[in-house]
N, C-alpha and C positions, 0 to 999 in steps of 0.2 A: 702775877699768879699767886693765889693764896694756897700755898702748898700744905698748910696746917691741916687741911681736911684729908690729905693723902698720906703725908709722911707722919708716922706715929713712932713714939718711943715708949716701949713698955719694959720696965726693969727685968721682968722674968722671961722675956723673949729676945732671942738673938743677943744676949748679953747686954741689953739696954741700948743697942745700936739703933739709929734711925732706920726704920724699915718702911716698906710700902704697904699701906692699908692693913697693917698688922700681920702681913704674910712673912714668910721666912726668906725674903729677899731684901737685902739692905740697900740703902742709898749708895754706899760704897761699892757694892756689887755692880750696880747699874753704871756708876761713874767709871769704874774700872773697865767694864765692857766697852764703853764709849772711847775711853782713852786707848784701849788696845786696838781700836780701829773698826769695831763692829758698828754697823749702821743701826739706826732706829728700827728699820725694817727687819734686820737680822735678829735683833733683840726680841722684837715682838713675835717673830716666827719661833724662836727658841723658847720663849716664855709666853704662851698664848693668853695667860691670865693677866698679863700686863697690858697697859694701854699707852698710847702716845702721851696722854696727859700725865700718866705716872712718870714717864721719862722726863718730861718738862718740869714736873714737880721736884724731881731729884736735882735737876740743874738749878732751879730756883732756890732750893734749900741750900745747895753748895754756895751759890752766889751770895745769899744772905749771910751765911756763916762766915764767908770770907770778908764780907763788908763789915760785919761786927768785929771780927778779929783785927782788921786793919784799924778800925776806930779805937780799939783798946790799946793797940801798940803805938798809936800816933800821939 
């Protein structure tokens, strides 16, 4: 998945943290909801402006970031 069209980083918004489509919900927020046990359906119900593709983009972004960090440390 090409998350670059969904995950945005804007210095003046949300402290420059990666967010979804320029909105005020960060990748970290979505990952934290998933880690706490929320299902995709629950997240989409609580945040109707998000899509399943947004959630998958957050996961892809996190995986890519982890892959890059691992290659730097190796």
